[in-house]
N, CA, C, O and the ligand as a Tripos MOL2 file, in Angstrom:
@<TRIPOS>MOLECULE
protein
  265   263    67     0     0
PROTEIN
NO_CHARGES

@<TRIPOS>ATOM
      1 N          34.1230   -5.8150  -88.3980 N.3       1 MET1
      2 CA         33.3410   -5.7290  -87.1950 C.3       1 MET1
      3 C          33.0190   -6.8840  -86.5450 C.2       1 MET1
      4 O          32.5430   -7.8180  -87.1890 O.2       1 MET1
      5 N          33.2330   -6.9810  -85.1840 N.am      2 SER2
      6 CA         32.9340   -8.2590  -84.4630 C.3       2 SER2
      7 C          31.6010   -8.1820  -83.7440 C.2       2 SER2
      8 O          31.1780   -7.1170  -83.2950 O.2       2 SER2
      9 N          30.9340   -9.3510  -83.6410 N.am      3 THR3
     10 CA         29.6350   -9.3980  -82.9480 C.3       3 THR3
     11 C          29.8450  -10.5040  -81.9730 C.2       3 THR3
     12 O          30.5020  -11.5000  -82.2750 O.2       3 THR3
     13 N          29.2620  -10.3290  -80.7460 N.am      4 THR4
     14 CA         29.3690  -11.3210  -79.6090 C.3       4 THR4
     15 C          27.8830  -11.9730  -79.5400 C.2       4 THR4
     16 O          26.8430  -11.3160  -79.5450 O.2       4 THR4
     17 N          27.9710  -13.2940  -79.4780 N.am      5 TYR5
     18 CA         26.7810  -14.1190  -79.3160 C.3       5 TYR5
     19 C          26.7990  -14.9380  -78.1050 C.2       5 TYR5
     20 O          27.8640  -15.4090  -77.7030 O.2       5 TYR5
     21 N          25.6520  -15.1480  -77.4730 N.am      6 LYS6
     22 CA         25.4750  -16.1620  -76.3940 C.3       6 LYS6
     23 C          25.3260  -17.4770  -76.9030 C.2       6 LYS6
     24 O          24.4270  -17.7230  -77.7070 O.2       6 LYS6
     25 N          26.1880  -18.4220  -76.4810 N.am      7 VAL7
     26 CA         26.0900  -19.8420  -76.8320 C.3       7 VAL7
     27 C          26.0200  -20.7260  -75.5720 C.2       7 VAL7
     28 O          26.9770  -20.7180  -74.7970 O.2       7 VAL7
     29 N          25.0080  -21.4380  -75.3420 N.am      8 SER8
     30 CA         25.0170  -22.2380  -74.1420 C.3       8 SER8
     31 C          25.5420  -23.7040  -74.5420 C.2       8 SER8
     32 O          25.5900  -24.0890  -75.7100 O.2       8 SER8
     33 N          25.8980  -24.4120  -73.5250 N.am      9 GLY9
     34 CA         26.3290  -25.8190  -73.7100 C.3       9 GLY9
     35 C          27.8190  -25.9350  -73.8060 C.2       9 GLY9
     36 O          28.3120  -27.0630  -73.8250 O.2       9 GLY9
     37 N          28.4960  -24.9940  -73.8620 N.am     10 MET10
     38 CA         30.0460  -25.2190  -73.9060 C.3      10 MET10
     39 C          30.5760  -25.3420  -72.5590 C.2      10 MET10
     40 O          30.3540  -24.4640  -71.7250 O.2      10 MET10
     41 N          31.3260  -26.4680  -72.2700 N.am     11 THR11
     42 CA         31.7120  -26.6550  -70.8950 C.3      11 THR11
     43 C          33.2300  -26.6050  -70.7390 C.2      11 THR11
     44 O          33.7410  -26.3460  -69.6490 O.2      11 THR11
     45 N          33.9870  -26.8680  -71.8980 N.am     12 CYS12
     46 CA         35.4190  -26.9860  -71.8780 C.3      12 CYS12
     47 C          36.1000  -26.6150  -73.1490 C.2      12 CYS12
     48 O          35.4870  -26.2830  -74.1640 O.2      12 CYS12
     49 N          37.3880  -26.6850  -73.0490 N.am     13 GLY13
     50 CA         38.1980  -26.2520  -74.1270 C.3      13 GLY13
     51 C          37.9460  -27.0610  -75.4270 C.2      13 GLY13
     52 O          38.2180  -26.5280  -76.5020 O.2      13 GLY13
     53 N          37.4140  -28.3870  -75.3850 N.am     14 GLY14
     54 CA         37.1260  -29.1940  -76.3970 C.3      14 GLY14
     55 C          35.7850  -28.7060  -77.0620 C.2      14 GLY14
     56 O          35.6320  -28.8410  -78.2760 O.2      14 GLY14
     57 N          34.8120  -28.1370  -76.2660 N.am     15 CYS15
     58 CA         33.6160  -27.6090  -76.7900 C.3      15 CYS15
     59 C          33.9900  -26.2910  -77.6100 C.2      15 CYS15
     60 O          33.4930  -26.0890  -78.7180 O.2      15 CYS15
     61 N          34.8410  -25.4530  -77.0460 N.am     16 ALA16
     62 CA         35.1950  -24.2280  -77.5840 C.3      16 ALA16
     63 C          35.8930  -24.4780  -78.9390 C.2      16 ALA16
     64 O          35.6690  -23.7640  -79.9170 O.2      16 ALA16
     65 N          36.7190  -25.4860  -78.9550 N.am     17 ARG17
     66 CA         37.3400  -25.8250  -80.2250 C.3      17 ARG17
     67 C          36.4330  -26.2780  -81.2390 C.2      17 ARG17
     68 O          36.5590  -25.8760  -82.3950 O.2      17 ARG17
     69 N          35.4490  -27.1530  -80.8740 N.am     18 SER18
     70 CA         34.4540  -27.4850  -81.6750 C.3      18 SER18
     71 C          33.6470  -26.3940  -82.3290 C.2      18 SER18
     72 O          33.4540  -26.3530  -83.5440 O.2      18 SER18
     73 N          33.1990  -25.5410  -81.4970 N.am     19 VAL19
     74 CA         32.4580  -24.3960  -82.0240 C.3      19 VAL19
     75 C          33.3100  -23.4120  -82.9820 C.2      19 VAL19
     76 O          32.8090  -22.8460  -83.9530 O.2      19 VAL19
     77 N          34.6360  -23.2820  -82.5950 N.am     20 GLU20
     78 CA         35.4490  -22.4590  -83.4060 C.3      20 GLU20
     79 C          35.6160  -23.0930  -84.8190 C.2      20 GLU20
     80 O          35.4570  -22.4340  -85.8470 O.2      20 GLU20
     81 N          35.9320  -24.3530  -84.8090 N.am     21 GLN21
     82 CA         36.0950  -25.0320  -86.0580 C.3      21 GLN21
     83 C          34.9200  -25.1140  -86.8880 C.2      21 GLN21
     84 O          35.0590  -25.0380  -88.1090 O.2      21 GLN21
     85 N          33.7550  -25.2640  -86.3650 N.am     22 ALA22
     86 CA         32.3630  -25.2300  -87.0660 C.3      22 ALA22
     87 C          32.2190  -23.8270  -87.5920 C.2      22 ALA22
     88 O          31.7430  -23.6970  -88.7190 O.2      22 ALA22
     89 N          32.5790  -22.7490  -86.8970 N.am     23 ILE23
     90 CA         32.2580  -21.3750  -87.4390 C.3      23 ILE23
     91 C          33.3100  -21.2340  -88.6980 C.2      23 ILE23
     92 O          32.9460  -20.7140  -89.7530 O.2      23 ILE23
     93 N          34.5150  -21.6900  -88.5220 N.am     24 LYS24
     94 CA         35.5700  -21.4550  -89.6790 C.3      24 LYS24
     95 C          35.2150  -22.2910  -90.7680 C.2      24 LYS24
     96 O          35.6030  -21.9640  -91.8900 O.2      24 LYS24
     97 N          34.4740  -23.4170  -90.6020 N.am     25 ALA25
     98 CA         33.9940  -24.3260  -91.8700 C.3      25 ALA25
     99 C          32.9820  -23.4610  -92.5590 C.2      25 ALA25
    100 O          32.9040  -23.5220  -93.7860 O.2      25 ALA25
    101 N          32.1810  -22.6430  -91.8610 N.am     26 GLU26
    102 CA         31.2720  -21.7960  -92.6150 C.3      26 GLU26
    103 C          31.9110  -20.6620  -93.2350 C.2      26 GLU26
    104 O          31.6710  -20.3550  -94.4030 O.2      26 GLU26
    105 N          32.7780  -19.9780  -92.4430 N.am     27 ALA27
    106 CA         33.4190  -18.8150  -92.9440 C.3      27 ALA27
    107 C          34.9310  -18.9040  -92.5350 C.2      27 ALA27
    108 O          35.3490  -18.4910  -91.4540 O.2      27 ALA27
    109 N          35.6440  -19.4340  -93.4240 N.am     28 PRO28
    110 CA         37.0690  -19.7650  -93.2940 C.3      28 PRO28
    111 C          37.9270  -18.6510  -92.8050 C.2      28 PRO28
    112 O          38.9050  -18.8640  -92.0890 O.2      28 PRO28
    113 N          37.5260  -17.3470  -93.2270 N.am     29 SER29
    114 CA         38.3840  -16.2860  -92.7600 C.3      29 SER29
    115 C          37.9870  -15.5810  -91.5300 C.2      29 SER29
    116 O          38.5270  -14.5400  -91.1530 O.2      29 SER29
    117 N          36.9850  -16.2060  -90.8880 N.am     30 ALA30
    118 CA         36.4730  -15.5150  -89.5640 C.3      30 ALA30
    119 C          37.5150  -15.6570  -88.5070 C.2      30 ALA30
    120 O          38.3210  -16.5850  -88.4440 O.2      30 ALA30
    121 N          37.4250  -14.6430  -87.6760 N.am     31 SER31
    122 CA         38.2130  -14.6480  -86.4840 C.3      31 SER31
    123 C          37.1360  -14.9470  -85.2020 C.2      31 SER31
    124 O          36.0960  -14.3260  -84.9830 O.2      31 SER31
    125 N          37.6470  -15.9860  -84.4880 N.am     32 VAL32
    126 CA         36.6210  -16.4290  -83.4230 C.3      32 VAL32
    127 C          37.3180  -16.3610  -81.9960 C.2      32 VAL32
    128 O          38.4230  -16.8520  -81.7630 O.2      32 VAL32
    129 N          36.6090  -15.7570  -81.1630 N.am     33 THR33
    130 CA         37.1390  -15.7070  -79.8220 C.3      33 THR33
    131 C          35.9780  -16.1810  -78.7740 C.2      33 THR33
    132 O          34.8700  -15.6470  -78.7270 O.2      33 THR33
    133 N          36.3700  -17.1930  -77.9930 N.am     34 ILE34
    134 CA         35.2840  -17.9140  -77.1810 C.3      34 ILE34
    135 C          35.6380  -17.6530  -75.7250 C.2      34 ILE34
    136 O          36.7890  -17.8570  -75.3390 O.2      34 ILE34
    137 N          34.6880  -17.2060  -74.8950 N.am     35 ASP35
    138 CA         34.9190  -16.9950  -73.5840 C.3      35 ASP35
    139 C          33.9110  -18.0000  -72.7460 C.2      35 ASP35
    140 O          32.7160  -17.7400  -72.6030 O.2      35 ASP35
    141 N          34.4390  -18.9830  -72.3000 N.am     36 LEU36
    142 CA         33.6210  -20.1060  -71.5700 C.3      36 LEU36
    143 C          32.9750  -19.4730  -70.3520 C.2      36 LEU36
    144 O          31.8610  -19.8360  -69.9750 O.2      36 LEU36
    145 N          33.7000  -18.4860  -69.7060 N.am     37 GLY37
    146 CA         33.1500  -17.9440  -68.4640 C.3      37 GLY37
    147 C          31.8670  -17.2700  -68.5860 C.2      37 GLY37
    148 O          31.0240  -17.4400  -67.7040 O.2      37 GLY37
    149 N          31.6150  -16.4750  -69.6500 N.am     38 THR38
    150 CA         30.5020  -15.7760  -70.0060 C.3      38 THR38
    151 C          29.5870  -16.3760  -70.9500 C.2      38 THR38
    152 O          28.5260  -15.8380  -71.2670 O.2      38 THR38
    153 N          30.0430  -17.6420  -71.4650 N.am     39 ALA39
    154 CA         29.2890  -18.4150  -72.4990 C.3      39 ALA39
    155 C          29.0790  -17.5330  -73.7300 C.2      39 ALA39
    156 O          27.9820  -17.4630  -74.2830 O.2      39 ALA39
    157 N          30.0960  -16.9010  -74.1220 N.am     40 THR40
    158 CA         29.9500  -15.9700  -75.4210 C.3      40 THR40
    159 C          30.9090  -16.4170  -76.4410 C.2      40 THR40
    160 O          31.9530  -17.0000  -76.1450 O.2      40 THR40
    161 N          30.5600  -16.1480  -77.6160 N.am     41 VAL41
    162 CA         31.4080  -16.3980  -78.8520 C.3      41 VAL41
    163 C          31.4780  -15.0980  -79.5640 C.2      41 VAL41
    164 O          30.4260  -14.5960  -79.9600 O.2      41 VAL41
    165 N          32.6220  -14.4970  -79.7670 N.am     42 THR42
    166 CA         32.8270  -13.2420  -80.5260 C.3      42 THR42
    167 C          33.3410  -13.5990  -81.7850 C.2      42 THR42
    168 O          34.3610  -14.2870  -81.8460 O.2      42 THR42
    169 N          32.6730  -13.1580  -82.9460 N.am     43 VAL43
    170 CA         33.0350  -13.4740  -84.2900 C.3      43 VAL43
    171 C          33.2360  -12.2240  -85.1130 C.2      43 VAL43
    172 O          32.4450  -11.2820  -85.0610 O.2      43 VAL43
    173 N          34.2920  -12.2400  -85.8580 N.am     44 ASP44
    174 CA         34.5790  -11.2130  -86.8610 C.3      44 ASP44
    175 C          34.7520  -11.8770  -88.2280 C.2      44 ASP44
    176 O          35.6300  -12.7250  -88.3860 O.2      44 ASP44
    177 N          33.9350  -11.5110  -89.2160 N.am     45 GLY45
    178 CA         34.0580  -12.0170  -90.4640 C.3      45 GLY45
    179 C          33.0740  -13.1200  -90.8940 C.2      45 GLY45
    180 O          33.2340  -13.7900  -91.9150 O.2      45 GLY45
    181 N          32.0070  -13.2640  -90.0070 N.am     46 ALA46
    182 CA         30.8560  -14.1680  -90.4710 C.3      46 ALA46
    183 C          29.5570  -13.4810  -90.1000 C.2      46 ALA46
    184 O          29.5740  -12.5710  -89.2710 O.2      46 ALA46
    185 N          28.4580  -13.8660  -90.6620 N.am     47 ASP47
    186 CA         27.2570  -13.2140  -90.3180 C.3      47 ASP47
    187 C          26.4900  -14.0500  -89.2730 C.2      47 ASP47
    188 O          26.9110  -15.1720  -88.9940 O.2      47 ASP47
    189 N          25.4360  -13.5800  -88.7090 N.am     48 ALA48
    190 CA         24.7340  -14.3290  -87.6140 C.3      48 ALA48
    191 C          24.1960  -15.6120  -88.0550 C.2      48 ALA48
    192 O          24.1890  -16.5990  -87.3200 O.2      48 ALA48
    193 N          23.6910  -15.6070  -89.3950 N.am     49 ALA49
    194 CA         23.2650  -16.8100  -89.8840 C.3      49 ALA49
    195 C          24.1730  -18.0230  -90.0250 C.2      49 ALA49
    196 O          23.8020  -19.1890  -89.8910 O.2      49 ALA49
    197 N          25.4690  -17.5930  -90.3250 N.am     50 GLN50
    198 CA         26.6040  -18.5310  -90.4450 C.3      50 GLN50
    199 C          26.8920  -18.9710  -89.0500 C.2      50 GLN50
    200 O          26.9780  -20.1840  -88.8550 O.2      50 GLN50
    201 N          27.0460  -18.1840  -88.0980 N.am     51 VAL51
    202 CA         27.2650  -18.5080  -86.7040 C.3      51 VAL51
    203 C          26.3110  -19.4990  -86.0130 C.2      51 VAL51
    204 O          26.6480  -20.4550  -85.3140 O.2      51 VAL51
    205 N          24.9840  -19.0830  -86.3480 N.am     52 LYS52
    206 CA         23.9240  -19.8150  -85.8790 C.3      52 LYS52
    207 C          23.9990  -21.3150  -86.3990 C.2      52 LYS52
    208 O          23.8760  -22.2780  -85.6420 O.2      52 LYS52
    209 N          24.2150  -21.4150  -87.7770 N.am     53 LYS53
    210 CA         24.2000  -22.7240  -88.4480 C.3      53 LYS53
    211 C          25.4050  -23.5610  -87.8420 C.2      53 LYS53
    212 O          25.2490  -24.7500  -87.5660 O.2      53 LYS53
    213 N          26.5350  -22.9470  -87.6570 N.am     54 ALA54
    214 CA         27.6630  -23.5750  -87.1680 C.3      54 ALA54
    215 C          27.4820  -24.0660  -85.7350 C.2      54 ALA54
    216 O          27.8200  -25.2050  -85.4130 O.2      54 ALA54
    217 N          26.9540  -23.2140  -84.8940 N.am     55 VAL55
    218 CA         26.8340  -23.5000  -83.5560 C.3      55 VAL55
    219 C          25.7800  -24.5520  -83.2820 C.2      55 VAL55
    220 O          25.9500  -25.4620  -82.4710 O.2      55 VAL55
    221 N          24.7190  -24.3870  -83.9760 N.am     56 ASP56
    222 CA         23.6090  -25.4830  -83.8600 C.3      56 ASP56
    223 C          24.0790  -26.7460  -84.4780 C.2      56 ASP56
    224 O          23.8020  -27.8020  -83.9090 O.2      56 ASP56
    225 N          24.7980  -26.7540  -85.6430 N.am     57 GLY57
    226 CA         25.2840  -27.9380  -86.1610 C.3      57 GLY57
    227 C          26.3060  -28.7360  -85.3190 C.2      57 GLY57
    228 O          26.3990  -29.9620  -85.3810 O.2      57 GLY57
    229 N          27.0800  -27.9300  -84.5120 N.am     58 ALA58
    230 CA         28.0920  -28.5780  -83.6190 C.3      58 ALA58
    231 C          27.4060  -29.1680  -82.4550 C.2      58 ALA58
    232 O          28.0240  -29.9520  -81.7340 O.2      58 ALA58
    233 N          26.1190  -28.8410  -82.1980 N.am     59 GLY59
    234 CA         25.4080  -29.5020  -81.1400 C.3      59 GLY59
    235 C          25.2580  -28.5420  -79.9420 C.2      59 GLY59
    236 O          24.9050  -28.9800  -78.8470 O.2      59 GLY59
    237 N          25.5370  -27.1670  -80.1520 N.am     60 PHE60
    238 CA         25.4380  -26.2480  -79.0630 C.3      60 PHE60
    239 C          24.3010  -25.3460  -79.2960 C.2      60 PHE60
    240 O          23.7080  -25.3970  -80.3740 O.2      60 PHE60
    241 N          23.9400  -24.5070  -78.3520 N.am     61 ASP61
    242 CA         22.6930  -23.7680  -78.4890 C.3      61 ASP61
    243 C          22.9360  -22.2610  -78.5670 C.2      61 ASP61
    244 O          23.2890  -21.5460  -77.6290 O.2      61 ASP61
    245 N          22.6860  -21.8730  -79.8700 N.am     62 PHE62
    246 CA         22.8410  -20.5100  -80.2900 C.3      62 PHE62
    247 C          21.7160  -19.6940  -79.6650 C.2      62 PHE62
    248 O          20.5580  -20.0920  -79.7950 O.2      62 PHE62
    249 N          21.9880  -18.5700  -78.9900 N.am     63 GLN63
    250 CA         21.0220  -17.8790  -78.3900 C.3      63 GLN63
    251 C          20.9540  -16.3630  -78.7100 C.2      63 GLN63
    252 O          20.4390  -15.5030  -77.9960 O.2      63 GLN63
    253 N          21.5790  -16.1800  -79.9410 N.am     64 GLY64
    254 CA         21.4860  -14.6830  -80.3880 C.3      64 GLY64
    255 C          22.5870  -13.7930  -79.8430 C.2      64 GLY64
    256 O          23.4740  -14.1870  -79.0860 O.2      64 GLY64
    257 N          22.4520  -12.6080  -80.2820 N.am     65 VAL65
    258 CA         23.4520  -11.6160  -79.8360 C.3      65 VAL65
    259 C          23.4290  -11.3370  -78.4680 C.2      65 VAL65
    260 O          22.3510  -11.1570  -77.9020 O.2      65 VAL65
    261 N          24.6170  -11.2730  -77.7990 N.am     66 ALA66
    262 CA         24.7750  -11.1970  -76.3250 C.3      66 ALA66
    263 C          24.3940   -9.7140  -75.8690 C.2      66 ALA66
    264 O          24.4470   -9.4000  -74.6800 O.2      66 ALA66
    265 CU         33.5900  -29.6020  -73.8660 Cu       67 CU67
@<TRIPOS>BOND
     1     1     2 1
     2     2     3 1
     3     3     4 2
     4     3     5 am
     5     5     6 1
     6     6     7 1
     7     7     8 2
     8     7     9 am
     9     9    10 1
    10    10    11 1
    11    11    12 2
    12    11    13 am
    13    13    14 1
    14    14    15 1
    15    15    16 2
    16    15    17 am
    17    17    18 1
    18    18    19 1
    19    19    20 2
    20    19    21 am
    21    21    22 1
    22    22    23 1
    23    23    24 2
    24    23    25 am
    25    25    26 1
    26    26    27 1
    27    27    28 2
    28    27    29 am
    29    29    30 1
    30    30    31 1
    31    31    32 2
    32    31    33 am
    33    33    34 1
    34    34    35 1
    35    35    36 2
    36    35    37 am
    37    37    38 1
    38    38    39 1
    39    39    40 2
    40    39    41 am
    41    41    42 1
    42    42    43 1
    43    43    44 2
    44    43    45 am
    45    45    46 1
    46    46    47 1
    47    47    48 2
    48    47    49 am
    49    49    50 1
    50    50    51 1
    51    51    52 2
    52    51    53 am
    53    53    54 1
    54    54    55 1
    55    55    56 2
    56    55    57 am
    57    57    58 1
    58    58    59 1
    59    59    60 2
    60    59    61 am
    61    61    62 1
    62    62    63 1
    63    63    64 2
    64    63    65 am
    65    65    66 1
    66    66    67 1
    67    67    68 2
    68    67    69 am
    69    69    70 1
    70    70    71 1
    71    71    72 2
    72    71    73 am
    73    73    74 1
    74    74    75 1
    75    75    76 2
    76    75    77 am
    77    77    78 1
    78    78    79 1
    79    79    80 2
    80    79    81 am
    81    81    82 1
    82    82    83 1
    83    83    84 2
    84    83    85 am
    85    85    86 1
    86    86    87 1
    87    87    88 2
    88    87    89 am
    89    89    90 1
    90    90    91 1
    91    91    92 2
    92    91    93 am
    93    93    94 1
    94    94    95 1
    95    95    96 2
    96    95    97 am
    97    97    98 1
    98    98    99 1
    99    99   100 2
   100    99   101 am
   101   101   102 1
   102   102   103 1
   103   103   104 2
   104   103   105 am
   105   105   106 1
   106   106   107 1
   107   107   108 2
   108   107   109 am
   109   109   110 1
   110   110   111 1
   111   111   112 2
   112   111   113 am
   113   113   114 1
   114   114   115 1
   115   115   116 2
   116   115   117 am
   117   117   118 1
   118   118   119 1
   119   119   120 2
   120   119   121 am
   121   121   122 1
   122   122   123 1
   123   123   124 2
   124   123   125 am
   125   125   126 1
   126   126   127 1
   127   127   128 2
   128   127   129 am
   129   129   130 1
   130   130   131 1
   131   131   132 2
   132   131   133 am
   133   133   134 1
   134   134   135 1
   135   135   136 2
   136   135   137 am
   137   137   138 1
   138   138   139 1
   139   139   140 2
   140   139   141 am
   141   141   142 1
   142   142   143 1
   143   143   144 2
   144   143   145 am
   145   145   146 1
   146   146   147 1
   147   147   148 2
   148   147   149 am
   149   149   150 1
   150   150   151 1
   151   151   152 2
   152   151   153 am
   153   153   154 1
   154   154   155 1
   155   155   156 2
   156   155   157 am
   157   157   158 1
   158   158   159 1
   159   159   160 2
   160   159   161 am
   161   161   162 1
   162   162   163 1
   163   163   164 2
   164   163   165 am
   165   165   166 1
   166   166   167 1
   167   167   168 2
   168   167   169 am
   169   169   170 1
   170   170   171 1
   171   171   172 2
   172   171   173 am
   173   173   174 1
   174   174   175 1
   175   175   176 2
   176   175   177 am
   177   177   178 1
   178   178   179 1
   179   179   180 2
   180   179   181 am
   181   181   182 1
   182   182   183 1
   183   183   184 2
   184   183   185 am
   185   185   186 1
   186   186   187 1
   187   187   188 2
   188   187   189 am
   189   189   190 1
   190   190   191 1
   191   191   192 2
   192   191   193 am
   193   193   194 1
   194   194   195 1
   195   195   196 2
   196   195   197 am
   197   197   198 1
   198   198   199 1
   199   199   200 2
   200   199   201 am
   201   201   202 1
   202   202   203 1
   203   203   204 2
   204   203   205 am
   205   205   206 1
   206   206   207 1
   207   207   208 2
   208   207   209 am
   209   209   210 1
   210   210   211 1
   211   211   212 2
   212   211   213 am
   213   213   214 1
   214   214   215 1
   215   215   216 2
   216   215   217 am
   217   217   218 1
   218   218   219 1
   219   219   220 2
   220   219   221 am
   221   221   222 1
   222   222   223 1
   223   223   224 2
   224   223   225 am
   225   225   226 1
   226   226   227 1
   227   227   228 2
   228   227   229 am
   229   229   230 1
   230   230   231 1
   231   231   232 2
   232   231   233 am
   233   233   234 1
   234   234   235 1
   235   235   236 2
   236   235   237 am
   237   237   238 1
   238   238   239 1
   239   239   240 2
   240   239   241 am
   241   241   242 1
   242   242   243 1
   243   243   244 2
   244   243   245 am
   245   245   246 1
   246   246   247 1
   247   247   248 2
   248   247   249 am
   249   249   250 1
   250   250   251 1
   251   251   252 2
   252   251   253 am
   253   253   254 1
   254   254   255 1
   255   255   256 2
   256   255   257 am
   257   257   258 1
   258   258   259 1
   259   259   260 2
   260   259   261 am
   261   261   262 1
   262   262   263 1
   263   263   264 2
@<TRIPOS>SUBSTRUCTURE
     1 MET1         2 RESIDUE 1 A MET
     2 SER2         6 RESIDUE 1 A SER
     3 THR3        10 RESIDUE 1 A THR
     4 THR4        14 RESIDUE 1 A THR
     5 TYR5        18 RESIDUE 1 A TYR
     6 LYS6        22 RESIDUE 1 A LYS
     7 VAL7        26 RESIDUE 1 A VAL
     8 SER8        30 RESIDUE 1 A SER
     9 GLY9        34 RESIDUE 1 A GLY
    10 MET10       38 RESIDUE 1 A MET
    11 THR11       42 RESIDUE 1 A THR
    12 CYS12       46 RESIDUE 1 A CYS
    13 GLY13       50 RESIDUE 1 A GLY
    14 GLY14       54 RESIDUE 1 A GLY
    15 CYS15       58 RESIDUE 1 A CYS
    16 ALA16       62 RESIDUE 1 A ALA
    17 ARG17       66 RESIDUE 1 A ARG
    18 SER18       70 RESIDUE 1 A SER
    19 VAL19       74 RESIDUE 1 A VAL
    20 GLU20       78 RESIDUE 1 A GLU
    21 GLN21       82 RESIDUE 1 A GLN
    22 ALA22       86 RESIDUE 1 A ALA
    23 ILE23       90 RESIDUE 1 A ILE
    24 LYS24       94 RESIDUE 1 A LYS
    25 ALA25       98 RESIDUE 1 A ALA
    26 GLU26      102 RESIDUE 1 A GLU
    27 ALA27      106 RESIDUE 1 A ALA
    28 PRO28      110 RESIDUE 1 A PRO
    29 SER29      114 RESIDUE 1 A SER
    30 ALA30      118 RESIDUE 1 A ALA
    31 SER31      122 RESIDUE 1 A SER
    32 VAL32      126 RESIDUE 1 A VAL
    33 THR33      130 RESIDUE 1 A THR
    34 ILE34      134 RESIDUE 1 A ILE
    35 ASP35      138 RESIDUE 1 A ASP
    36 LEU36      142 RESIDUE 1 A LEU
    37 GLY37      146 RESIDUE 1 A GLY
    38 THR38      150 RESIDUE 1 A THR
    39 ALA39      154 RESIDUE 1 A ALA
    40 THR40      158 RESIDUE 1 A THR
    41 VAL41      162 RESIDUE 1 A VAL
    42 THR42      166 RESIDUE 1 A THR
    43 VAL43      170 RESIDUE 1 A VAL
    44 ASP44      174 RESIDUE 1 A ASP
    45 GLY45      178 RESIDUE 1 A GLY
    46 ALA46      182 RESIDUE 1 A ALA
    47 ASP47      186 RESIDUE 1 A ASP
    48 ALA48      190 RESIDUE 1 A ALA
    49 ALA49      194 RESIDUE 1 A ALA
    50 GLN50      198 RESIDUE 1 A GLN
    51 VAL51      202 RESIDUE 1 A VAL
    52 LYS52      206 RESIDUE 1 A LYS
    53 LYS53      210 RESIDUE 1 A LYS
    54 ALA54      214 RESIDUE 1 A ALA
    55 VAL55      218 RESIDUE 1 A VAL
    56 ASP56      222 RESIDUE 1 A ASP
    57 GLY57      226 RESIDUE 1 A GLY
    58 ALA58      230 RESIDUE 1 A ALA
    59 GLY59      234 RESIDUE 1 A GLY
    60 PHE60      238 RESIDUE 1 A PHE
    61 ASP61      242 RESIDUE 1 A ASP
    62 PHE62      246 RESIDUE 1 A PHE
    63 GLN63      250 RESIDUE 1 A GLN
    64 GLY64      254 RESIDUE 1 A GLY
    65 VAL65      258 RESIDUE 1 A VAL
    66 ALA66      262 RESIDUE 1 A ALA
    67 CU67       265 GROUP 0 **** ****
């Protein structure tokens, strides 16, 4: 089951890649879809705590479930 989270601070494909890699470092089998237009990250295979840790650790701002 996938969950969509609000993440602020992502401005380009490089940011999106950083967030994706950070989430996959926490949960290697996770599937990650990032939409810069809506500032959301949709994740399947990781829990909210893992996503928050990854996003915050990568220097972006995790804002909870979208
Ligand atoms: Cu960027």
